[in-house]
N, C-alpha and C positions, 0 to 999 in steps of 0.2 A: 021773412029774415033782418027787415030791416028793423021787424020792432028787438028783433033781439041781438041790434047790434050799441044800438042805445042804450040803455043799462049798462052795456058789456062799458061805455066813452065814459059816463056817467063816475064806473066805479071806478076806471081805473084811472083818471078825475080825480076821483076821493082820494084814492091811496095818492098819488100823487103828490096832492096839496096837507095829505097829512107828514110823509117822511121827509120832506123839501127841509119846516126847522131845524129836526134832526142833520139835515145834512149839510144845515150850510152851517150849523152849528161848525160841524166837526170837519168842513172845506173851505173855513169862511175863505177872505181877500186877502185875514189879516193870517193866517194859518194855512200857505195854500199847500196844497198836492207836494209829498218831500220832500220837504224845508230843513227838518230833524233830519236825514239824511244824506243832505248835501253840508250841511252844518258841519263845518271839522271840529275835533272835539277838543275840551278844552284848554286840555294840555298843550294841545301843540300851539298856542299862543305864543309858551314858556319856553319855546323848545328851538328854538332859531336863532343866527351867527349875524350877532351885530361888526360889520366888520371895520375894524379900529385901525387902518392904517396911518405908520411911523409913530404907534400907540407905545408908551414904554412898558415892558414888564413888568412885573414884579422880581425882581434882580435879588431883592435879599431876602426873599421869600424861603426857609428851610423845610426840606423832604426829605427822603429817606435812598437811597441808589439802590439795585438789584439784590446787591450784596448786603443791605439792610445799614450803611454808613448813613453819617449826617453830612448834608451837608447844605450850602446854600445856590442858587439856580443862574445866579451869577458864575457859576466855577465851570459854567456851559459853555459862555460866552469871551471868553481869553486869548483864544486860538486865534481870532482875527482870519475867520470863517467862517459865510451861513448853518445859520442853523434849521434843519428842516424841522418842524411840529406838528403831533398830536395831540389834544385830548380825550380819550374813553375809560374803559376800566376793563381790567384785564379776564374776571370775570365775564363779557360778554359773550351770550354763542351767537351773533346772528352778526349786525353790522360792521360793533370792531374789527373784527378778524378782514373783512371785506377792504375796510379802511389799509390798518396794514399790508393788507396782498396786494391793494392796489399802491398803495406808494411802496412798498418795494421796490414792484416791480417797473414802475416809470425810474428810477433811483440806479435800479442794475442794469438801464439801460438810455442811461442817460448821456453817457462815457463820462463822470465822474466819477470819483474816490472818497468812502467814508473816509476821516481822520486826513485824508489830502487834499479835497476841495471844499468840504462837509464836515456837518457833524449831527447823528440825529438828537429827539427829544422826544420822548413819549412821556408824559404825566396820567396818572389815572386819577379821577374826578369819582370816584368810590373809596371814601376811606378803611373799608374793613378789608382793604386791599389787602396784600402783605408783598414784603421783601422779592418772598419766595417765588409770589406767583412773578412779580418784574419780571422774575430771575430768568423765569421756563418763557415768559412774550421775549425776551433778546433774545435770548437764544434761537427761537423758532425764528425772528426778524433778520438771524446775521444770516441762518440758515439761506433764507430769502434772499437773500443782496448777495448771499452768493460771497463772502466775507468770514473770514475768520482770524482770529489771534490779534495782534499788535500788528497796527493802531485803529483797525477798524474797532476790537469789541473797548478800546479806551474811549473810542470818541459816539458811540452809541448808550443814550443812558435811559433807561427805563424807572419812575420814577414813582412811589407813593405816599405821600402827606398828612396831617392833621386837617381839618375840616377850613381855619382862616387860609391857611395855602392856596389846597385850592381854591377857597371861594374869591380870593387875590388873583389870580391866574386864571379863572372861567372870568372874571369880569375884569380883567384885563384881555382877552381875547376879542370880549363880546361870545363867549360860547356859553350861552347859553340853553338849561338842560333841565329836567322833573323825572323825581323818582315816582316809576311805572310801575304796579302789579305785576310778577311774572306767574306760568301757567299754576302753577301751585298758591297763587294769590296773596302770596308775602310780596313788601317794598323792595325785588333783591335788586332790580332793572333801573335801565335809565332812558330813556328818549333824549334825541340830541340830535342835532345833524353828523353829515358825516362830510368833514374835511380835515384838509389838512393845510398848514400856514409854515412859512418860513420867514423867520427873522434877522436879522442886519447884524453882524458881529456885536454888536453895540447893543443887545436886546429891543429894538425897536423892529414890529410888523412891519413886513414891504407886502408881503401876497397873501391869498388868499386862491387853495382852489378847490372845487368843489367836486362834494361825488362819490366815484368809486373807484371810477375807471380812469388813471390820469396821464397823458401827456404825454411821453418823454424831452417831448421841443419843448414841452408847457413845463415841465421840473425843471429843465438845464437852464430857458431863459429867467427864468424865479432864480437861481438859486443867484446866477450871473450878474442880476440889478443890485438882490442884497449883496453880494460881497463885493460893493461900489467898483465892479468890474476887478475886481483883483484877479479872475478867472478865466477863463475860459480861453481866443484865439478870434481870430481878425475876421475870420466870418460868422463866427457867432456875434460880434457885434455890429457888425452888418447886418445881417436877421434883424435880430435885436430892433436896428435902427428904424427894420422894415414895417418890422410886429409893435403893438398896439396892446398892451393889459385891460383888461373890459374885467371894470370892481364888477360889474353886478353879474354876468356871464362868468367871471373869476378862471379866466383863460386868455389867454393871446391871439389875437385876429391881426392881420396883415392887416397895414393900410397905406391902400392905395394913394391917398395922396401924397404920402412919402414913398410911394415905387415911386409915380409918374414924376415928383420932383427930380430923385434923381434921376431918370431917362431921359428928364429935360438937360439937366447939368452938363448932360452925358453927349449929348445930342448938341448941344453949343461949344461942350471943348470939341469937339470934334472940326465943327463945319469950323472954330478958329485956328485947327491945325495947318486943317484944309487950305483954306487963304493963306495961311501965311507960308504954306509950301507952295503954294503956287506964288506966289507975291517974289519970290524968291527969285532974282534973275540969274540964269546960268550963267557958267564961265564962258567966257568967249576963248575961243579954242586959235588958237597961235597959224598964220600962214606958213605952208609950207609943212607942217610935220606931220 
């Protein structure tokens, strides 16, 4: 038995010696196993968001609204109201409808009314989109926010435009996208981030909210801030003070230090009031009263 084992061990060693160079060439330290699977596609590097807070929008650029009328972007920033914005394309069947649904749901629950407290501007990044496509998307959006007629319809705008205007708007908002092939192999789709933006009445970017599910509280606070606090109630302003906007997360978070400061101030005022009351001398009661 021992004599049989020795040739087998030698044969195994020779086999390993022969296949080791090939294995080393295929799975060397320079190319660890799974590297290609872990690397993100090249197009993803060019389809992100570069936040340009306080950046100016290209208000002089030309577009067409859902009725086919020639408009300037500045036409939608002349009502002293904040503007909720989104960039997408109308033939999208995946991400864009989710962004629109999330935006509509949050706006509907925000307590604000389109046309009174804010406006909506949605622009297509696909130059092949038509006003007819924009009109269909606008009607669907109005139904989702449960608004119809004037002033709601007059304050929601779905735009299409030439490539130069699309490029200007995308660059101004930091909205990077790339054209990618669809299921049929044709370059008819776009890779882009899911985000909505809030702009001030004078056309400056105020907030970015990421994802497809936006919290009504975040949307309400973002609209209040973008309006330079022309809308909202006193309780909104207190809540706004107690929260801080995180650009990296794209949402509002509780500012613990501010809350502790308010609590400390309240306690101090209560102590001062109590000391003042204790220091007051009681009125003398007349004798025989």
